[in-house]
Backbone as a printed PyTorch tensor [residue, N CA C, xyz], in Angstrom:
tensor([[[-10.0510,   2.6450, -14.2660],
         [ -9.9630,   3.8060, -14.8010],
         [-11.2380,   4.6550, -14.2060]],

        [[-12.4690,   4.2260, -14.6200],
         [-13.5930,   4.6530, -14.3430],
         [-13.6810,   5.2580, -12.9470]],

        [[-13.5110,   4.2190, -12.1530],
         [-13.4880,   4.5910, -10.6830],
         [-12.3710,   5.5230, -10.1390]],

        [[-11.2630,   5.6000, -10.6210],
         [-10.3250,   6.9190, -10.4850],
         [-10.9130,   7.9180, -10.7450]],

        [[-11.4830,   8.1850, -12.0880],
         [-12.0460,   9.3320, -12.7010],
         [-13.2100,   9.6810, -11.6840]],

        [[-14.2150,   8.6100, -11.4360],
         [-15.2040,   9.0690, -10.3710],
         [-14.7820,   9.5360,  -9.0990]],

        [[-13.7030,   8.8740,  -8.6160],
         [-13.1020,   9.2050,  -6.9300],
         [-12.7480,  10.6780,  -7.2920]],

        [[-12.0330,  11.0850,  -8.3350],
         [-11.5730,  12.3070,  -8.3760],
         [-12.3440,  13.2700,  -8.6060]],

        [[-13.5770,  13.0740,  -9.4590],
         [-14.6280,  13.9430,  -9.3160],
         [-15.1870,  14.2400,  -8.3160]],

        [[-15.3120,  13.1550,  -7.3960],
         [-16.1120,  13.4070,  -6.0300],
         [-15.2730,  14.0600,  -5.0230]],

        [[-13.9080,  13.8290,  -5.2130],
         [-13.2030,  14.5150,  -4.2590],
         [-13.0450,  15.8130,  -4.5160]],

        [[-13.0990,  16.4610,  -5.5760],
         [-13.2480,  17.6880,  -6.3950],
         [-14.2280,  18.4730,  -5.8130]],

        [[-15.5920,  17.6680,  -5.9120],
         [-16.9740,  18.4860,  -5.7700],
         [-16.7360,  18.7520,  -4.2560]],

        [[-16.2430,  17.6540,  -3.3780],
         [-16.2840,  17.9360,  -1.8830],
         [-15.5170,  18.7750,  -1.5640]],

        [[-14.2830,  18.8930,  -1.9040],
         [-13.2010,  20.1700,  -1.5920],
         [-13.8980,  21.4450,  -2.0480]],

        [[-14.5170,  21.4440,  -3.2270],
         [-15.5170,  22.7270,  -3.5750],
         [-16.5870,  23.0080,  -2.6830]],

        [[-17.2670,  22.1590,  -2.3170],
         [-18.1110,  22.3860,  -1.0580],
         [-17.7170,  22.8090,  -0.0220]],

        [[-16.4900,  22.0320,   0.4740],
         [-15.9680,  22.5630,   1.8070],
         [-15.3190,  24.1760,   1.7350]],

        [[-14.7300,  24.4280,   0.2650],
         [-14.4320,  26.0930,   0.1580],
         [-15.5030,  26.9150,   0.5670]],

        [[-16.6430,  26.3160,  -0.1590],
         [-17.9530,  27.5070,  -0.2620],
         [-18.6980,  27.3000,   0.8150]],

        [[-18.5570,  26.4960,   1.8210],
         [-18.8460,  26.6610,   3.2350],
         [-17.6840,  27.4300,   4.0270]],

        [[-16.5670,  27.4560,   3.8020],
         [-15.8450,  28.2980,   4.4710],
         [-15.8170,  29.9720,   3.9000]],

        [[-16.2450,  29.9520,   2.8790],
         [-16.4160,  31.3290,   2.4090],
         [-17.7310,  32.0930,   2.5720]],

        [[-18.8090,  31.3390,   3.2760],
         [-19.7500,  32.1760,   3.5550],
         [-19.6830,  33.1470,   4.6030]],

        [[-19.8110,  34.3000,   4.1150],
         [-19.6190,  35.4130,   5.2110],
         [-20.7850,  36.0700,   5.3590]],

        [[-21.9300,  35.4380,   5.7230],
         [-23.2680,  35.8430,   6.1160],
         [-23.4360,  36.2600,   7.3040]],

        [[-23.6960,  37.3110,   7.7500],
         [-23.8960,  37.8570,   8.9220],
         [-25.2150,  37.0940,   9.5280]],

        [[-24.9190,  36.7900,  10.8790],
         [-26.2210,  35.8540,  11.5650],
         [-27.3710,  36.9230,  11.4860]],

        [[-28.4460,  36.6250,  11.3330],
         [-29.8560,  37.5860,  11.7790],
         [-29.5710,  38.1780,  13.1910]],

        [[-30.1930,  38.9710,  13.3240],
         [-30.3430,  39.7350,  14.5120],
         [-31.5510,  39.2880,  15.3510]],

        [[-32.4830,  38.9380,  14.5570],
         [-33.8610,  38.0930,  15.4270],
         [-33.2700,  36.5840,  16.2220]],

        [[-33.7510,  36.5700,  17.3330],
         [-33.0520,  35.5680,  17.9830],
         [-33.4110,  34.2290,  17.3980]],

        [[-34.7500,  33.9580,  16.9370],
         [-35.3650,  32.8300,  16.3860],
         [-34.4580,  32.6280,  14.9620]],

        [[-34.4990,  33.7850,  14.1250],
         [-33.8970,  33.4860,  12.7060],
         [-32.2580,  33.0620,  12.9610]],

        [[-31.5410,  33.7980,  14.1860],
         [-30.3500,  33.5210,  14.7730],
         [-30.1600,  31.9320,  14.8310]],

        [[-31.2440,  31.5240,  15.5400],
         [-30.9350,  30.0940,  16.1860],
         [-31.2030,  28.9880,  14.7510]],

        [[-32.0260,  29.5130,  13.7970],
         [-32.3490,  28.5620,  12.7370],
         [-31.1820,  28.6080,  11.8040]],

        [[-30.5040,  30.0430,  11.7260],
         [-29.2730,  29.6990,  10.7750],
         [-28.1100,  29.0780,  11.7690]],

        [[-27.9390,  28.9520,  12.8470],
         [-26.8120,  28.5630,  13.5150],
         [-27.0400,  26.8260,  13.3700]],

        [[-28.3660,  26.4790,  13.2930],
         [-28.8420,  25.0410,  13.1630],
         [-28.6340,  24.6460,  11.4390]],

        [[-28.7120,  25.4080,  10.7380],
         [-28.3170,  24.9730,   9.5090],
         [-26.8140,  25.0240,   8.9770]],

        [[-26.4770,  26.0590,   9.6560],
         [-24.6360,  25.9250,   9.2420],
         [-24.1740,  24.8070,  10.1280]],

        [[-24.8000,  24.2860,  11.1100],
         [-24.0370,  23.2980,  11.8680],
         [-24.2560,  21.9370,  10.7650]],

        [[-25.4420,  22.0290,  10.3710],
         [-26.0650,  20.7970,   9.4070],
         [-24.8730,  20.7980,   8.3530]],

        [[-24.6180,  22.0620,   7.7430],
         [-23.8190,  22.0850,   6.3340],
         [-22.3390,  21.6230,   6.9690]],

        [[-21.9320,  21.9080,   7.9820],
         [-20.7400,  21.8140,   8.4620],
         [-20.6590,  20.2520,   8.7920]],

        [[-21.6000,  19.5470,   9.2660],
         [-21.6210,  18.1600,   9.5680],
         [-21.3420,  17.2660,   8.4420]],

        [[-22.4980,  17.9710,   7.2790],
         [-22.4980,  16.9340,   6.1570],
         [-21.0180,  17.2730,   5.3720]],

        [[-20.1210,  18.2690,   5.3530],
         [-19.1200,  18.4650,   4.8890],
         [-18.0880,  17.3620,   5.7220]],

        [[-17.8340,  17.4270,   6.9370],
         [-17.2610,  16.4360,   7.9070],
         [-17.8140,  15.0870,   7.3530]],

        [[-18.6450,  14.5310,   7.1510],
         [-19.0540,  13.3430,   6.7540],
         [-18.6500,  12.7300,   5.2550]],

        [[-18.6620,  13.6800,   4.4870],
         [-18.5200,  13.5690,   3.1820],
         [-16.8940,  13.5900,   2.9010]],

        [[-15.7610,  14.2960,   3.8170],
         [-14.7800,  14.2570,   4.0930],
         [-14.3340,  12.7260,   4.4960]],

        [[-15.1850,  12.2290,   5.5410],
         [-14.9460,  10.9880,   6.0410],
         [-14.9160,   9.8280,   5.2740]],

        [[-16.0560,  10.1900,   4.3070],
         [-16.5030,   9.1510,   3.5060],
         [-15.3520,   8.9930,   2.1410]],

        [[-14.9300,  10.1070,   1.8230],
         [-13.6820,   9.9860,   0.8650],
         [-12.3500,   9.4090,   1.2970]],

        [[-12.2550,   9.4720,   2.3370],
         [-11.0510,   8.9760,   2.9610],
         [-11.2820,   7.4150,   3.2400]],

        [[-12.5980,   7.0850,   3.4310],
         [-12.8880,   5.7580,   3.5140],
         [-12.6880,   4.9770,   2.3540]],

        [[-13.5130,   5.8030,   1.2790],
         [-13.2050,   5.2980,  -0.2850],
         [-11.5440,   4.9530,  -0.5750]],

        [[-10.8190,   6.0820,  -0.2290],
         [ -9.5610,   5.7470,  -0.7660],
         [ -8.8120,   4.9570,   0.0470]],

        [[ -9.1410,   4.5350,   1.3420],
         [ -8.6420,   3.5100,   1.9240],
         [ -8.8160,   2.1190,   1.1800]],

        [[-10.2680,   1.9820,   0.9220],
         [-10.4120,   0.7150,   0.3750],
         [-10.0250,   0.6890,  -0.8950]],

        [[-10.0020,   1.5030,  -1.7280],
         [ -9.3450,   1.5530,  -3.0560],
         [ -7.8390,   1.2470,  -2.8700]],

        [[ -7.0830,   1.6500,  -1.8570],
         [ -5.7180,   1.2860,  -1.7880],
         [ -5.6190,  -0.0510,  -1.2370]],

        [[ -6.4960,  -0.8050,  -0.4420],
         [ -6.5420,  -2.0670,   0.0430],
         [ -6.8320,  -2.9960,  -1.4050]],

        [[ -7.6500,  -2.5200,  -2.1080],
         [ -8.0620,  -3.4300,  -3.4560],
         [ -6.6620,  -3.4450,  -4.1990]],

        [[ -6.1490,  -2.1780,  -4.5720],
         [ -5.0390,  -2.2400,  -5.4040],
         [ -3.7740,  -3.1090,  -4.8340]],

        [[ -3.3650,  -3.0840,  -3.5270],
         [ -2.5230,  -3.9400,  -3.0400],
         [ -2.8460,  -5.3170,  -3.1280]],

        [[ -4.1450,  -6.1050,  -2.8990],
         [ -4.5910,  -7.1020,  -3.2870],
         [ -4.4260,  -7.5920,  -4.3590]],

        [[ -4.5990,  -7.0760,  -5.6140],
         [ -4.5690,  -7.0090,  -7.0010],
         [ -2.8900,  -7.2730,  -7.0800]],

        [[ -2.1890,  -6.1640,  -6.7540],
         [ -0.7700,  -6.5690,  -6.9170],
         [ -0.2780,  -7.7910,  -6.3060]],

        [[ -0.6120,  -8.0290,  -5.1370],
         [ -0.0460,  -9.4390,  -4.5230],
         [ -0.4580, -10.7060,  -5.3530]],

        [[ -1.6930, -10.5320,  -5.9390],
         [ -2.2370, -11.6600,  -6.7990],
         [ -1.4240, -11.8550,  -8.0020]],

        [[ -1.2510, -10.4020,  -9.0260],
         [ -0.2370, -10.4570,  -9.8870],
         [  1.2280, -10.6690,  -9.6010]],

        [[  1.5630, -10.7420,  -8.5770],
         [  2.9000, -11.0560,  -8.5090],
         [  2.9820, -12.5340,  -8.3100]],

        [[  1.9520, -13.0370,  -7.4420],
         [  2.0320, -14.3710,  -7.1930],
         [  1.9610, -15.2300,  -8.5710]],

        [[  0.9010, -14.5500,  -9.6270],
         [  0.7430, -15.0960, -10.8360],
         [  1.9360, -15.1910, -11.5080]],

        [[  2.9220, -14.2770, -11.4880],
         [  3.9330, -13.9630, -12.3030],
         [  5.1300, -14.9440, -11.5830]],

        [[  5.2950, -15.3010, -10.2410],
         [  6.2120, -16.2670,  -9.7310],
         [  5.6880, -17.5030, -10.1830]],

        [[  4.7130, -17.9660, -10.1710],
         [  4.2060, -19.4160, -10.8170],
         [  4.3320, -19.3180, -12.3260]],

        [[  4.6310, -18.4730, -13.0860],
         [  4.4710, -18.3930, -14.5380],
         [  6.0820, -18.5640, -14.8060]]])
């Protein structure tokens, strides 16, 4: 149960970060150097969100495989009993 709660909290945090990233309505600076720095920072934020979403999907896949293995073991134990 702890893992599920942690996973759900983590997923919600990631979704919230994604929403906040999408809500950024900041006008890029007019100074060329500031604009370049702004674009670099936004690219880093977008990459971080992308990686976090990939990690969440990977964690969910691993959890699903573990649950399937546990179910198979329990089924085998029931058959033997």
